[in-house]
C-alpha positions as CSV (number, residue, x, y, z in Angstrom):
1,M,-21.0,-116.2,79.2
2,N,-22.8,-113.0,80.2
3,F,-19.9,-111.0,78.9
4,L,-20.4,-111.7,75.2
5,A,-23.0,-109.1,74.5
6,P,-21.2,-106.3,76.4
7,A,-17.9,-107.3,74.7
8,A,-19.7,-107.0,71.4
9,A,-21.0,-103.5,72.3
10,V,-17.4,-102.3,73.2
11,L,-15.9,-103.8,70.1
12,L,-18.7,-102.5,67.8
13,D,-17.8,-98.9,69.0
14,Y,-14.1,-99.6,68.4
15,F,-14.4,-101.1,64.9
16,R,-16.8,-98.3,63.9
17,E,-14.0,-95.8,64.8
18,P,-10.7,-97.7,64.5
19,Q,-8.6,-94.7,65.5
20,A,-10.4,-94.6,68.8
21,N,-8.4,-95.4,71.9
22,L,-9.4,-98.9,73.0
23,R,-8.4,-98.5,76.6
24,L,-10.5,-95.4,77.0
25,L,-13.5,-97.0,75.4
26,L,-13.3,-100.0,77.7
27,T,-12.6,-97.9,80.8
28,R,-15.7,-95.7,80.1
29,F,-17.8,-98.8,79.6
30,L,-16.6,-100.6,82.7
31,R,-17.3,-97.5,84.8
32,D,-21.0,-98.2,84.6
33,Y,-20.7,-102.0,84.2
34,S,-21.7,-103.6,87.5
35,A,-21.5,-107.3,86.5
36,S,-18.9,-109.6,88.2
37,D,-17.3,-110.8,84.9
38,K,-15.3,-107.6,84.2
39,N,-12.2,-109.7,83.9
40,A,-13.7,-112.0,81.2
41,L,-15.0,-109.0,79.4
42,T,-11.7,-107.2,79.4
43,R,-9.7,-110.2,78.4
44,T,-12.1,-110.9,75.5
45,V,-12.1,-107.4,74.2
46,Y,-8.3,-107.1,74.3
47,G,-7.9,-110.6,72.9
48,V,-10.1,-110.0,69.9
49,V,-8.2,-106.8,69.1
50,R,-4.8,-108.5,69.7
51,K,-5.7,-111.3,67.3
52,D,-7.7,-109.2,64.8
53,I,-5.6,-109.9,61.7
54,S,-5.7,-113.7,62.4
55,L,-9.5,-113.6,63.1
56,E,-10.3,-111.8,59.9
57,H,-8.3,-114.3,58.0
58,V,-10.1,-117.2,59.6
59,I,-13.6,-115.8,59.0
60,G,-12.6,-115.1,55.4
61,L,-12.0,-118.8,54.9
62,F,-15.7,-119.5,55.3
63,L,-17.3,-116.6,53.4
64,K,-19.1,-117.7,50.3
65,Q,-18.2,-114.4,48.6
66,K,-14.6,-113.8,49.4
67,G,-13.7,-110.3,50.4
68,Q,-17.3,-109.4,51.1
69,K,-17.6,-108.8,54.9
70,P,-20.8,-109.3,56.8
71,P,-22.6,-106.4,58.5
72,L,-20.3,-105.0,61.2
73,P,-22.4,-106.2,64.2
74,T,-22.4,-109.7,62.8
75,Y,-18.7,-109.5,62.0
76,V,-17.9,-108.4,65.6
77,L,-19.9,-111.4,67.0
78,L,-18.0,-113.8,64.7
79,K,-14.6,-112.3,65.7
80,I,-15.5,-112.9,69.4
81,A,-16.7,-116.4,68.8
82,V,-13.7,-117.4,66.7
83,F,-11.3,-115.9,69.3
84,L,-12.9,-117.9,72.0
85,L,-12.9,-121.1,69.9
86,L,-9.3,-120.8,68.8
87,Y,-7.6,-119.0,71.6
88,S,-9.5,-119.8,74.8
89,D,-10.1,-123.1,76.6
90,S,-12.4,-121.6,79.3
91,Y,-15.7,-122.1,77.6
92,P,-17.3,-125.2,76.0
93,E,-17.5,-125.0,72.2
94,Y,-21.3,-125.5,72.1
95,A,-21.8,-122.6,74.6
96,V,-19.7,-120.3,72.4
97,V,-21.6,-121.1,69.3
98,N,-25.0,-120.9,71.0
99,E,-24.3,-117.6,72.6
100,A,-23.0,-116.1,69.4
101,V,-26.0,-117.3,67.4
102,N,-28.4,-116.1,70.1
103,A,-26.8,-112.6,70.1
104,A,-27.0,-112.3,66.3
105,A,-29.8,-110.4,64.5
106,K,-32.6,-112.8,63.4
107,K,-31.7,-112.8,59.7
108,E,-28.0,-113.3,60.5
109,K,-28.4,-116.3,62.8
110,P,-28.2,-119.0,60.1
111,F,-25.0,-117.4,58.7
112,V,-23.3,-117.1,62.1
113,N,-24.2,-120.7,62.9
114,A,-22.9,-122.0,59.5
115,V,-19.6,-120.2,59.8
116,L,-18.9,-121.4,63.4
117,R,-20.0,-125.0,62.6
118,Q,-17.7,-125.1,59.6
119,L,-14.9,-123.8,61.8
120,L,-15.5,-126.5,64.4
121,R,-15.2,-129.1,61.7
122,R,-11.9,-127.7,60.5
123,K,-10.6,-126.4,63.8
124,R,-7.4,-128.4,63.9
125,E,-6.6,-127.6,60.2
126,V,-7.2,-123.9,60.8
127,R,-5.1,-123.7,63.9
128,E,-2.2,-125.5,62.2
129,R,-2.5,-123.1,59.3
130,I,-2.2,-120.1,61.6
131,E,0.3,-121.5,64.1
132,C,2.6,-123.5,61.8
133,G,2.4,-121.5,58.5
134,D,5.2,-119.5,57.0
135,D,3.5,-116.1,57.6
136,P,4.5,-114.7,61.0
137,G,2.3,-111.7,60.4
138,L,-0.7,-114.1,60.4
139,T,0.6,-116.3,63.2
140,Y,1.2,-113.3,65.5
141,A,-1.4,-111.0,64.1
142,I,1.0,-108.1,63.4
143,A,1.0,-105.7,60.4
144,P,3.8,-105.8,57.8
145,L,5.1,-102.3,58.7
146,L,5.8,-103.4,62.2
147,L,7.1,-106.8,61.2
148,D,9.6,-105.2,58.8
149,A,10.8,-102.8,61.5
150,L,11.4,-105.6,64.0
151,G,13.2,-107.6,61.3
152,R,15.7,-104.7,60.9
153,L,16.5,-105.0,64.6
154,G,16.8,-108.7,64.6
155,A,13.7,-109.0,66.7
156,A,11.3,-110.8,64.3
157,G,12.0,-114.3,65.5
158,S,9.2,-116.4,67.0
159,A,10.3,-115.8,70.6
160,D,10.2,-112.0,70.2
161,L,6.9,-112.0,68.2
162,E,5.3,-114.3,70.8
163,Y,6.5,-111.9,73.5
164,L,4.8,-109.0,71.8
165,D,1.6,-111.0,71.2
166,R,0.9,-111.9,74.9
167,E,-0.8,-110.0,77.6
168,P,1.4,-107.4,79.4
169,A,2.9,-107.5,82.9
170,F,3.0,-104.4,85.0
171,H,5.6,-103.1,87.4
172,L,5.4,-101.5,90.8
173,R,8.0,-99.1,92.1
174,F,8.2,-97.4,95.5
175,H,10.3,-94.7,97.2
176,P,13.5,-96.6,98.2
177,G,14.3,-93.9,100.7
178,R,11.1,-94.6,102.7
179,M,10.7,-98.3,102.2
180,T,13.0,-101.4,101.8
181,M,12.3,-104.1,99.3
182,E,11.6,-106.4,102.2
183,R,9.0,-104.0,103.6
184,A,7.5,-103.4,100.2
185,R,7.1,-107.2,99.7
186,R,5.4,-107.6,103.0
187,V,2.9,-104.8,102.2
188,L,2.0,-106.3,98.8
189,E,1.7,-109.8,100.4
190,A,-0.6,-108.3,103.1
191,E,-2.8,-106.8,100.4
192,G,-2.9,-110.1,98.4
193,I,-1.1,-108.7,95.4
194,P,0.8,-111.5,93.6
195,C,4.1,-110.3,92.3
196,R,7.6,-111.2,91.2
197,E,10.6,-109.3,92.7
198,L,13.1,-107.7,90.3
199,P,15.9,-106.9,92.7
200,T,18.3,-105.5,90.1
201,L,15.7,-102.8,89.2
202,G,14.4,-102.3,92.7
203,C,10.7,-103.0,91.8
204,F,8.1,-105.7,91.5
205,E,6.3,-107.3,88.6
206,T,2.6,-108.2,88.8
207,L,-0.3,-109.2,86.6
208,A,-2.8,-107.7,89.0
209,A,-2.3,-104.0,88.4
210,G,-6.1,-103.5,88.5
211,R,-6.2,-104.7,92.1
212,V,-3.4,-102.2,93.0
213,L,-5.4,-99.4,91.6
214,E,-8.5,-100.5,93.6
215,K,-6.6,-100.0,96.9
216,P,-5.3,-96.4,96.6
217,G,-5.3,-95.7,100.4
218,R,-3.4,-98.8,101.4
219,L,-0.9,-98.8,98.5
220,D,-0.2,-95.1,98.2
221,D,3.6,-95.7,98.5
222,F,3.6,-97.6,95.1
223,Y,3.2,-96.4,91.5
224,I,3.1,-98.3,88.2
225,Q,5.9,-97.9,85.7
226,N,7.0,-100.3,83.0
227,T,10.6,-101.4,83.2
228,G,11.3,-99.9,79.8
229,S,10.3,-96.5,81.1
230,Q,12.4,-97.1,84.2
231,A,15.5,-97.6,82.0
232,V,15.2,-93.9,80.9
233,A,15.1,-92.9,84.5
234,F,18.2,-95.1,85.3
235,V,20.1,-93.3,82.5
236,A,19.1,-89.9,83.8
237,A,20.0,-90.9,87.4
238,A,23.5,-92.0,86.2
239,R,24.2,-88.9,84.2
240,A,22.5,-85.9,85.9
241,V,24.6,-83.7,88.0
242,H,22.6,-81.0,89.7
243,E,19.4,-80.0,87.8
244,V,17.1,-81.8,85.3
245,C,14.3,-80.6,83.1
246,D,11.8,-83.3,82.0
247,V,9.9,-81.5,79.3
248,A,7.2,-83.9,78.3
249,S,6.8,-85.5,81.7
250,A,3.2,-86.3,82.4
251,P,1.9,-88.5,83.9
252,G,5.4,-88.5,85.4
253,G,6.9,-91.9,85.8
254,K,10.4,-91.0,84.8
255,S,10.5,-87.8,87.0
256,L,9.1,-89.8,89.9
257,T,11.7,-92.5,89.6
258,L,14.5,-90.0,89.1
259,A,13.3,-88.0,92.2
260,C,13.3,-91.2,94.3
261,L,16.7,-92.4,93.1
262,R,18.4,-89.0,93.3
263,P,16.7,-86.9,96.0
264,E,19.5,-84.3,95.9
265,L,18.6,-83.4,92.3
266,K,16.4,-80.4,91.4
267,I,13.9,-81.7,88.9
268,R,11.6,-79.4,86.9
269,A,8.8,-81.4,85.1
270,S,6.6,-79.8,82.5
271,D,3.9,-80.9,80.0
272,I,1.7,-79.1,77.6
273,S,-1.4,-81.0,78.9
274,A,-2.9,-79.6,82.1
275,P,-5.1,-82.7,82.8
276,R,-2.1,-85.0,82.4
277,L,0.0,-82.6,84.5
278,R,-2.5,-82.9,87.3
279,L,-1.8,-86.7,87.4
280,L,1.8,-85.9,87.9
281,E,1.1,-83.4,90.7
282,Q,-1.1,-86.0,92.5
283,N,1.7,-88.5,92.4
284,V,4.2,-86.0,93.7
285,R,2.0,-85.3,96.7
286,R,1.2,-88.9,97.3
287,L,4.9,-89.9,97.3
288,R,5.9,-86.7,99.2
289,L,8.6,-85.7,96.8
290,E,10.2,-82.4,97.7
291,N,12.7,-82.1,94.9
292,L,10.3,-82.2,92.0
293,S,8.2,-79.2,90.8
294,S,5.9,-79.1,87.8
295,F,4.5,-76.5,85.5
296,Q,2.6,-76.3,82.1
297,A,4.8,-75.6,79.1
298,D,5.0,-76.1,75.4
299,I,8.4,-77.7,74.3
300,L,8.4,-75.6,71.1
301,R,8.0,-72.4,73.2
302,Y,9.7,-73.3,76.4
303,P,9.6,-70.5,78.9
304,P,12.5,-68.8,80.7
305,G,13.9,-70.9,83.6
306,G,15.8,-74.1,83.7
307,E,19.0,-72.5,82.2
308,A,21.0,-74.3,84.9
309,A,19.8,-77.7,83.8
310,D,22.7,-80.1,83.0
311,L,20.3,-82.8,81.7
312,V,17.1,-82.5,79.6
313,I,14.7,-85.4,79.2
314,L,12.5,-85.7,76.1
315,D,10.3,-88.8,76.1
316,A,8.6,-87.6,72.9
317,P,5.0,-88.4,71.7
318,C,5.2,-91.3,69.3
319,T,3.4,-94.2,67.7
320,S,3.9,-96.2,70.9
321,S,4.8,-99.2,68.8
322,G,6.8,-100.6,71.6
323,T,3.7,-101.0,73.8
324,L,1.9,-103.5,71.7
325,R,1.2,-105.8,74.6
326,K,-0.8,-103.3,76.5
327,N,-2.1,-101.5,73.4
328,P,-2.9,-104.4,71.0
329,D,-5.0,-102.1,68.9
330,L,-1.7,-100.6,67.6
331,K,-0.7,-103.9,65.9
332,N,-2.9,-103.1,62.9
333,K,-3.4,-99.3,63.3
334,I,0.0,-97.6,62.8
335,T,0.3,-96.3,59.3
336,P,3.2,-94.7,57.3
337,E,1.3,-91.4,57.5
338,T,1.2,-91.7,61.3
339,V,4.9,-92.4,61.5
340,R,5.8,-89.5,59.3
341,A,3.6,-87.1,61.3
342,N,5.2,-88.2,64.6
343,A,8.7,-88.0,63.3
344,G,8.2,-84.5,62.0
345,L,7.0,-83.3,65.4
346,Q,9.8,-85.2,67.2
347,K,12.5,-83.6,65.1
348,L,11.0,-80.1,65.8
349,M,11.0,-80.9,69.6
350,L,14.5,-82.2,69.7
351,A,16.0,-79.4,67.6
352,S,14.2,-76.8,69.7
353,L,15.6,-78.3,72.9
354,A,19.1,-78.6,71.5
355,A,18.9,-74.8,70.7
356,R,17.2,-73.9,74.0
357,F,19.7,-75.9,76.2
358,P,23.0,-75.7,74.4
359,G,25.1,-76.7,77.4
360,A,23.0,-79.6,78.7
361,R,23.0,-83.3,77.8
362,L,19.8,-84.3,75.9
363,L,18.2,-87.6,76.8
364,Y,15.9,-88.6,74.0
365,A,13.5,-91.5,74.3
366,V,10.4,-93.0,72.5
367,C,8.5,-96.1,73.3
368,S,8.9,-97.2,69.7
369,F,11.1,-99.5,67.7
370,L,10.6,-97.7,64.4
371,A,13.8,-96.2,63.1
372,E,11.9,-93.2,61.7
373,E,11.1,-92.2,65.3
374,G,14.5,-93.1,66.8
375,E,17.7,-93.1,64.9
376,E,16.5,-90.8,62.1
377,V,15.2,-88.2,64.5
378,V,18.4,-88.1,66.5
379,E,20.5,-87.9,63.3
380,K,18.6,-85.1,61.7
381,A,17.7,-83.0,64.8
382,A,20.8,-83.3,67.0
383,V,23.8,-85.2,65.5
384,A,23.7,-83.1,62.3
385,H,24.0,-80.0,64.5
386,G,27.1,-81.1,66.5
387,R,25.6,-83.3,69.3
388,R,27.5,-86.5,70.0
389,P,25.9,-89.7,71.3
390,E,27.2,-91.2,74.6
391,P,27.4,-95.0,75.0
392,L,24.5,-96.5,77.0
393,A,24.7,-100.2,76.4
394,P,27.0,-101.0,79.3
395,L,24.8,-99.2,81.8
396,L,21.5,-100.7,80.6
397,Q,23.0,-104.2,80.3
398,K,24.0,-104.0,83.9
399,Y,20.4,-103.8,84.8
400,G,19.6,-106.9,82.7
401,F,18.1,-105.2,79.6
402,R,18.5,-106.8,76.2
403,I,20.1,-104.2,73.9
404,R,20.3,-103.6,70.2
405,Q,23.0,-101.0,69.5
406,G,22.2,-98.4,66.9
407,E,24.5,-95.7,65.5
408,F,23.2,-93.0,67.8
409,G,21.4,-94.8,70.6
410,V,20.1,-98.2,71.8
411,Y,16.9,-100.1,71.4
412,L,15.5,-102.1,74.3
413,L,14.3,-105.4,72.9
414,P,12.1,-108.1,74.5
415,S,13.7,-109.4,77.7
416,D,13.1,-111.3,80.9
417,L,12.3,-107.9,82.5
418,N,9.0,-107.7,80.6
419,N,9.9,-104.3,79.3
420,D,8.2,-102.3,76.6
421,L,10.4,-101.7,73.6
422,F,12.2,-98.3,73.7
423,Y,14.7,-96.3,71.8
424,I,17.0,-94.2,74.0
425,S,19.8,-91.8,73.0
426,L,21.9,-89.6,75.2
427,L,23.5,-86.7,73.4
428,E,26.4,-84.6,74.7
429,P,26.4,-80.8,74.1
430,K,28.6,-79.3,71.4
C-alpha cells in the first residue's frame, strides 16, 4: 500500500483548497511520480472525493465531540482508510488500519486507531445504514442541490444515482472517411486496448483511456470524446447546410466530429483561450482535417466573418454537473452562487450570438442537468426574442440516447451509451 501517503498528499492539497481542480492537481502530481502503483493512487484519490459526503458522515459517527473535525491531515488519512474499508476489497483490513496509523502524526495515532477499530466492529451496521437508508444523498454521496435537480428530471432513482456515482467510461472516435469500424477494431486490438463497440454511434467505449494517451504515435487516428458531447455533433451534422461557426470550441471534440461526419462543410472554430485553442489545432493536424479552421475570439465581441454561417454552435461554459462521474469533486462543490454566475454569462453569450447571427440556427448545449443553465437560459436569451425550438428527441433517440423532453430543448439522461448528462436546444431564426 505504498500509495496511501502520496494519496494523502494529493487530497490534503485538494481539501485545503476545495475549489481547486482535482484532475489538474493529480495530473501535476503524477507527472513526477515514478512508482508503479499510479492506478491505485488515482482510484483512491478519485474514490475518496466521489464518496466524500458519505465518508464525512461515517467518521462523524465515531467522534467524541460531534461536529468537531480532527486536524486536516488526520481527517484526510481517516477518509482514505474509511474509503478502503467500506468501498474496496483489494486490501486486508489490518493492512489498511496499520498503514493509516503509521502515516498519522505521533499524537494522532491513538485517535486514528480508535476510530478505525470502532468502524471495523460496526462495519456491517454502518454499511447497511449508508446503503439501505432513506437518504439517497448519503447513499450516493451527492449534494441536495444536485439531487433536487435530478428529481425534477425524473432521474433521481437508484439506478440513475448509481450511474452517476460510478467511475466513468471513455469513448474513442476516428475519422470514418479514413478508417472503417473493422479496421479501427483491429488497430485497438493490436495495441491491447480493451473496448466495446458502439456501432450506432460509430465509436468505441473503453475504460483504458490512459493507455490510449500513452500511445500517441500509434493511435493518432483516434480521439477521445464522450457520447454526450457526440450527440451535439450529431445534431449539428443533421441540421447544418453549408457553413458552421463553433464559437466556444476548444479543445474541439464537437468540431472534429462534425468535420469528420460532414467533410463538405466549412467549419470555423473559435475560442477565447489560446492554450485550449492550440489543443484543437493539434487535433486538426493530427486528423488531417481540411475543412476546419480555427481562430481566437471572444463570443461577446465576435469579429467580422462567419456571416454566411447557417448554424452556430455554443457549448457554453457551465457547472459541468453532467460530468459527475469523471469530475466527482463537483458532487459537493457546486453552489447556488456558482450556478447563478454561470447562468448570467450563458444568457449574455446566447443573446449576443442571436443578435450577431440573425439568420442562423443556434445550437445551444451545456454538460449540465440544471434548469438554470438549460431551459431558463434558452427561454430568457433566445425564445423571448423570437427564436423557436426545433424538435430533437426523434433524432437523438435514433442513436439510442435516453431523453427527457423540456419545453425548449432536451436533456440527455443516463443511458447504456455511458454518456455524460447534457442539455441541448436547437433554435430556429426569427
